[in-house]
ZAMARGU-4260 file (C-alpha; in steps of 0.2 Angstrom, whole numbers, plus 5000, padded with zeros to 4 digits):
<rodrens>
0) 5044/5148/4873 | 5046/5158/4889 | 5062/5156/4897 | 5062/5150/4915 | 5063/5163/4925
5) 5077/5158/4941 | 5070/5159/4958 | 5078/5173/4969 | 5085/5159/4981 | 5094/5151/4968
10) 5102/5167/4964 | 5106/5170/4982 | 5114/5154/4983 | 5125/5153/4966 | 5131/5173/4972
15) 5136/5165/4989 | 5145/5150/4981 | 5154/5162/4970 | 5161/5175/4986 | 5165/5160/4994
20) 5173/5153/4980 | 5182/5172/4976 | 5187/5170/4995 | 5195/5154/4995 | 5204/5159/4979
25) 5210/5173/4988 | 5217/5165/5003 | 5226/5152/4992 | 5235/5165/4982 | 5238/5173/4997
30) 5245/5160/5006 | 5256/5157/4992 | 5262/5175/4991 | 5278/5179/5000 | 5278/5193/5013
35) 5284/5209/5012 | 5284/5212/5029 | 5302/5220/5033 | 5311/5215/5050 | 5315/5228/5063
40) 5332/5227/5062 | 5333/5235/5080 | 5324/5221/5086 | 5335/5208/5076 | 5354/5215/5080
45) 5349/5223/5095 | 5352/5241/5103 | 5371/5247/5104 | 5372/5264/5117 | 5379/5280/5109
50) 5397/5277/5105 | 5397/5258/5102 | 5392/5247/5089 | 5385/5230/5084 | 5399/5218/5080
55) 5396/5203/5067 | 5408/5191/5062 | 5404/5179/5048 | 5385/5173/5055 | 5388/5177/5072
60) 5383/5192/5082 | 5396/5196/5095 | 5390/5200/5114 | 5404/5212/5115 | 5404/5230/5104
65) 5416/5241/5094 | 5418/5258/5099 | 5414/5271/5086 | 5425/5287/5086 | 5421/5299/5073
70) 5422/5289/5055 | 5433/5275/5063 | 5428/5258/5072 | 5437/5251/5086 | 5437/5231/5088
75) 5439/5223/5105 | 5460/5216/5107 | 5450/5199/5112 | 5440/5198/5099 | 5454/5202/5086
80) 5465/5188/5094 | 5451/5175/5097 | 5443/5176/5078 | 5453/5188/5067 | 5472/5188/5071
85) 5481/5181/5087 | 5496/5190/5084 | 5494/5208/5093 | 5502/5206/5108 | 5497/5217/5124
90) 5513/5224/5132 | 5503/5229/5148 | 5519/5234/5156 | 5524/5247/5144 | 5505/5248/5138
95) 5508/5245/5120 | 5505/5233/5106 | 5518/5223/5099 | 5517/5215/5082 | 5529/5204/5074
100) 5528/5200/5055 | 5539/5190/5048 | 5554/5203/5044 | 5551/5214/5058 | 5544/5218/5075
105) 5532/5234/5077 | 5528/5243/5093 | 5511/5253/5094 | 5507/5265/5110 | 5491/5266/5118
110) 5482/5282/5120 | 5467/5283/5133 | 5459/5297/5121 | 5458/5287/5105 | 5460/5294/5089
115) 5477/5282/5086 | 5478/5265/5081 | 5476/5257/5100 | 5464/5263/5111 | 5465/5261/5131
120) 5447/5262/5135 | 5441/5260/5153 | 5457/5248/5155 | 5450/5238/5140 | 5462/5238/5123
125) 5453/5242/5106 | 5462/5242/5091 | 5457/5252/5076 | 5449/5245/5060 | 5463/5252/5049
130) 5477/5244/5059 | 5469/5229/5060 | 5469/5228/5040 | 5486/5232/5040 | 5492/5213/5046
135) 5476/5206/5042 | 5464/5200/5028 | 5447/5204/5034 | 5433/5214/5022 | 5424/5225/5033
140) 5406/5235/5031 | 5397/5249/5041 | 5377/5250/5042 | 5367/5261/5053 | 5350/5261/5061
145) 5358/5252/5072 | 5376/5256/5070 | 5384/5240/5067 | 5400/5234/5058 | 5402/5217/5049
150) 5417/5208/5046 | 5422/5193/5034 | 5437/5183/5037 | 5445/5165/5036 | 5439/5166/5018
155) 5446/5148/5012 | 5434/5142/5024 | 5418/5150/5017 | 5407/5141/5004 | 5402/5155/4993
160) 5385/5154/4983 | 5377/5169/4971 | 5361/5175/4970 | 5353/5169/4951 | 5341/5182/4954
165) 5334/5194/4965 | 5328/5188/4980 | 5326/5191/4998 | 5336/5186/5013 | 5321/5181/5028
170) 5323/5180/5045 | 5318/5163/5047 | 5314/5148/5033 | 5298/5152/5025 | 5289/5164/5014
175) 5280/5172/5027 | 5295/5176/5038 | 5299/5193/5038 | 5314/5199/5026 | 5328/5205/5032
180) 5337/5212/5017 | 5336/5211/4998 | 5351/5203/4987 | 5352/5206/4969 | 5356/5194/4956
185) 5375/5190/4956 | 5377/5194/4975 | 5390/5185/4985 | 5381/5175/4999 | 5388/5162/5012
190) 5381/5146/5016 | 5379/5142/5036 | 5367/5127/5033 | 5357/5118/5022 | 5341/5113/5025
195) 5327/5103/5016 | 5322/5117/5005 | 5330/5132/5013 | 5348/5137/5017 | 5353/5149/5031
200) 5367/5161/5024 | 5376/5177/5029 | 5378/5190/5017 | 5396/5201/5019 | 5388/5215/5026
205) 5382/5204/5040 | 5365/5199/5038 | 5361/5181/5044 | 5346/5172/5038 | 5337/5160/5025
210) 5336/5160/5007 | 5326/5146/4997 | 5340/5134/4988 | 5333/5135/4972 | 5337/5155/4971
215) 5358/5151/4972 | 5371/5142/4964 | 5389/5138/4969 | 5401/5154/4966 | 5414/5151/4953
220) 5433/5153/4957 | 5434/5170/4949 | 5420/5176/4959 | 5429/5171/4976 | 5448/5174/4971
225) 5457/5184/4982 | 5475/5194/4983 | 5483/5198/5000 | 5497/5210/5000 | 5497/5203/5020
230) 5516/5197/5021 | 5517/5179/5022 | 5530/5167/5034 | 5543/5160/5023 | 5553/5144/5028
235) 5569/5137/5028 | 5569/5117/5025 | 5581/5103/5020 | 5578/5094/5004 | 5582/5078/5011
240) 5576/5071/5028 | 5581/5078/5041 | 5592/5065/5052 | 5596/5076/5070 | 5604/5071/5085
245) 5605/5079/5103 | 5622/5080/5110 | 5621/5083/5128 | 5636/5095/5131 | 5636/5100/5151
250) 5654/5110/5152 | 5662/5119/5138 | 5678/5107/5139 | 5666/5093/5131 | 5665/5102/5115
255) 5683/5096/5111 | 5678/5078/5112 | 5665/5080/5097 | 5676/5070/5088 | 5677/5055/5098
260) 5658/5056/5102 | 5653/5055/5084 | 5666/5043/5076 | 5655/5031/5075 | 5641/5041/5067
265) 5634/5040/5052 | 5620/5047/5041 | 5617/5063/5053 | 5615/5078/5045 | 5610/5089/5061
270) 5619/5089/5078 | 5611/5099/5091 | 5622/5104/5105 | 5616/5108/5124 | 5624/5125/5125
275) 5613/5136/5132 | 5601/5137/5147 | 5592/5152/5156 | 5601/5157/5171 | 5591/5171/5179
280) 5573/5181/5174 | 5583/5195/5166 | 5586/5187/5150 | 5604/5180/5154 | 5609/5165/5148
285) 5625/5151/5152 | 5634/5149/5136 | 5647/5136/5132 | 5648/5137/5112 | 5661/5133/5103
290) 5667/5139/5087 | 5679/5123/5085 | 5664/5111/5088 | 5655/5120/5073 | 5668/5119/5061
295) 5672/5101/5066 | 5653/5097/5063 | 5652/5107/5045 | 5669/5096/5040 | 5657/5081/5044
300) 5645/5087/5034 | 5632/5092/5050 | 5623/5108/5053 | 5623/5113/5071 | 5608/5118/5078
305) 5611/5124/5097 | 5600/5121/5109 | 5594/5131/5123 | 5584/5126/5139 | 5573/5132/5153
310) 5580/5119/5166 | 5589/5132/5178 | 5578/5131/5196 | 5579/5147/5202 | 5572/5157/5186
315) 5553/5157/5181 | 5551/5156/5162 | 5537/5164/5164 | 5545/5181/5171 | 5558/5179/5158
320) 5546/5177/5143 | 5531/5189/5150 | 5541/5206/5153 | 5546/5213/5134 | 5563/5218/5141
325) 5571/5203/5147 | 5560/5191/5135 | 5570/5203/5121 | 5588/5202/5132 | 5585/5183/5128
330) 5582/5184/5110 | 5598/5197/5109 | 5610/5186/5119 | 5606/5170/5111 | 5606/5176/5092
335) 5624/5185/5097 | 5631/5169/5102 | 5625/5157/5089 | 5631/5169/5075 | 5648/5173/5085
340) 5651/5154/5086 | 5643/5150/5067 | 5631/5137/5071 | 5616/5136/5057 | 5600/5137/5069
345) 5593/5137/5086 | 5582/5123/5095 | 5572/5129/5108 | 5569/5117/5122 | 5557/5124/5135
350) 5548/5112/5144 | 5532/5110/5156 | 5527/5126/5152 | 5513/5133/5161 | 5496/5137/5155
355) 5498/5157/5159 | 5515/5157/5150 | 5507/5149/5133 | 5503/5167/5124 | 5522/5174/5129
360) 5530/5160/5123 | 5522/5160/5106 | 5527/5178/5106 | 5546/5174/5110 | 5545/5163/5095
365) 5539/5177/5083 | 5551/5191/5088 | 5565/5176/5088 | 5560/5171/5070 | 5563/5187/5066
370) 5580/5188/5069 | 5585/5170/5064 | 5576/5175/5046 | 5590/5191/5048 | 5604/5180/5052
375) 5599/5165/5040 | 5597/5151/5056 | 5585/5138/5056 | 5573/5139/5071 | 5567/5122/5077
380) 5555/5120/5093 | 5553/5105/5104 | 5536/5101/5110 | 5530/5085/5120 | 5517/5073/5112
385) 5499/5082/5112 | 5489/5079/5128 | 5473/5089/5132 | 5485/5098/5145 | 5495/5105/5132
390) 5484/5114/5120 | 5493/5132/5126 | 5508/5125/5117 | 5497/5131/5102 | 5508/5119/5088
395) 5498/5127/5074 | 5504/5145/5077 | 5521/5137/5081 | 5521/5127/5063 | 5517/5147/5055
400) 5531/5154/5063 | 5546/5144/5065 | 5555/5131/5054 | 5552/5113/5063 | 5541/5108/5074
405) 5548/5092/5084 | 5539/5079/5093 | 5547/5072/5108 | 5542/5056/5106 | 5547/5049/5122
410) 5543/5047/5140 | 5524/5040/5139 | 5531/5031/5154 | 5543/5041/5164 | 5550/5040/5182
415) 5536/5046/5190 | 5524/5035/5181 | 5511/5025/5192 | 5514/5007/5180 | 5528/5001/5171
420) 5528/5004/5155 | 5536/5007/5136 | 5547/5025/5135 | 5539/5027/5117 | 5525/5013/5111
425) 5522/5013/5092 | 5503/5017/5095 | 5506/5030/5107 | 5522/5038/5096 | 5509/5036/5080
430) 5496/5045/5089 | 5507/5061/5094 | 5512/5060/5075 | 5493/5060/5069 | 5488/5074/5082
435) 5502/5086/5078 | 5502/5084/5058 | 5482/5088/5063 | 5490/5106/5067 | 5506/5107/5059
440) 5510/5104/5040 | 5519/5087/5040 | 5533/5094/5029 | 5538/5104/5045 | 5537/5090/5058
445) 5552/5080/5064 | 5549/5067/5076 | 5560/5064/5090 | 5564/5044/5095 | 5573/5038/5111
450) 5590/5030/5110 | 5585/5022/5130 | 5573/5014/5138 | 5568/5010/5155 | 5572/4996/5168
455) 5557/4996/5182 | 5558/4988/5197 | 5543/4982/5203 | 5539/4978/5222 | 5523/4976/5232
460) 5523/4992/5240 | 5535/5003/5226 | 5538/5006/5208 | 5555/5015/5203 | 5565/5015/5187
465) 5580/5021/5180 | 5583/5026/5161 | 5596/5014/5152 | 5605/5016/5135 | 5604/5004/5122
470) 5621/4995/5127 | 5617/4996/5145 | 5600/4988/5142 | 5608/4974/5132 | 5619/4970/5147
475) 5605/4969/5159 | 5596/4958/5147 | 5613/4946/5145 | 5618/4946/5162 | 5601/4942/5170
480) 5597/4929/5154 | 5581/4938/5151 | 5570/4928/5139 | 5564/4942/5128 | 5548/4942/5117
485) 5541/4953/5102 | 5526/4963/5107 | 5517/4966/5092 | 5507/4980/5099 | 5520/4991/5106
490) 5533/4986/5094 | 5547/4981/5104 | 5556/4968/5112 | 5548/4967/5130 | 5556/4953/5144
495) 5556/4954/5165 | 5565/4944/5178 | 5565/4941/5195 | 5582/4947/5205 | 5583/4956/5224
500) 5564/4954/5229 | 5558/4962/5215 | 5553/4958/5198 | 5560/4967/5185 | 5552/4973/5169
505) 5560/4980/5154 | 5554/4988/5134 | 5569/4989/5123 | 5574/5002/5111 | 5583/4993/5097
510) 5585/4990/5078 | 5568/4984/5077 | 5558/4999/5086 | 5568/5011/5081 | 5564/5005/5062
515) 5545/5007/5068 | 5545/5023/5073 | 5558/5029/5058 | 5545/5021/5045 | 5534/5034/5052
520) 5543/5048/5044 | 5539/5040/5027 | 5521/5034/5031 | 5516/5053/5037 | 5528/5062/5026
525) 5536/5071/5041 | 5553/5081/5038 | 5565/5069/5047 | 5568/5061/5066 | 5578/5068/5081
530) 5585/5057/5092 | 5590/5058/5112 | 5602/5057/5112 | 5621/5056/5106 | 5630/5041/5117
535) 5616/5031/5121 | 5613/5023/5105 | 5625/5008/5098 | 5634/5013/5082 | 5622/5000/5069
540) 5608/5010/5073 | 5613/5025/5063 | 5612/5013/5047 | 5593/5007/5052 | 5589/5026/5053
545) 5596/5031/5036 | 5590/5016/5028 | 5571/5019/5035 | 5571/5039/5031 | 5577/5034/5013
550) 5561/5040/5001
</rodrens>
């Protein structure tokens, strides 16, 4: 039997089909094959001029560059203070960096030629990487083509993963995106964001790109464990809740009234007399301290935290704190007096600080804290309730440096207010507490409470008020037969009356309102309370505070 011959046309058709199928298969394979194309890193990072290096922090490429001098890189001071460590204080007057560790204050002069730790280059300050690493826990990586310096920091905020196999970090998500770098199995990467199938990551040495989620797993604690040799701050704290009262002492002779002024006081373990105030721009202080007062307080089981304020009108807090000579003169004068009188601590009450003063105020606290540790003094700082315009107080940094941060939980409404209201309504105070402990560990926060209220005189065209202690306020209520009601929102007794052509309003501070505020200490695990001020209270209030401070 003869085989049927295939026609030439059929053969051609079959060949065409096979070629087409092969081409289709090839395209399918190619579409699923990751590209091996590599990203031009000069295009990715940009170019740095001669003598400079691209600076990469975590997953961010900085606009500002590092400087290179031989094998040493120098970082811009602004970058260091903003991202890595805010404690490098530039003393422009003396052209030096001052750095306060927990135990000492160091001074490093700037050089215009470079080569040292501080380089003043075209009037911009740069710090050498080894100098930054001396006081800052960072990892630094150097790369070339282009020249760049990559820095990792804030490791507690990083989510580390490890590569399960050799893989590539790509410029964008998708296997057709060019490769930035190769990562070997077991290498650490940090997650920036997770998408559906891909994740944005950054490598320790400064590559920021994408990998498939299937190629990594969460790093173990052993893989991410760190040991730092950076000196850490230590703090002094009470085992029991702090029960502090401020004692306004305006003349030296008033110290002799201590026994009489505290005769009805109970439960208080800290008293803070207002002994010091700055008097001029050179760092001098008015000093009415008394060793006899301290001895009498100790005999009553009270520590003494001597207060210094900035209430003198003919001096500038900015001028005192922004000059190293006057700032350190102030510290020397204050610490010397406190030690000589035998007091146990210092309470800083610098109010209405301008924004430009903030950085110098923090440096003052750092330098003062060194002396307080050396002399075994407790350091506390008074702060207004957090508001948008008080961010420069930097309560977080205060909390790292000092022993206690005190919230002045009063003056919600004050003498200049445009409407009558409470000195310290509970919701306002509680918000102040919550906002403060968002920055400062609660065990270092003391809540300031008022022993006073305001009597408001409301007229058609004017509003005025006067501060009243608890006893005075009760006399007004009794004299005018004020009908009080309990306001569940503000947690105070409120009342009003008409007299002398005006309407008078009052929000009382009494046992119930003070109890509600003191209860916030336990609710938020605060360190205790501080009351303004001795002499405005009724004697029964001490029992209320003591009972509500018990844990």
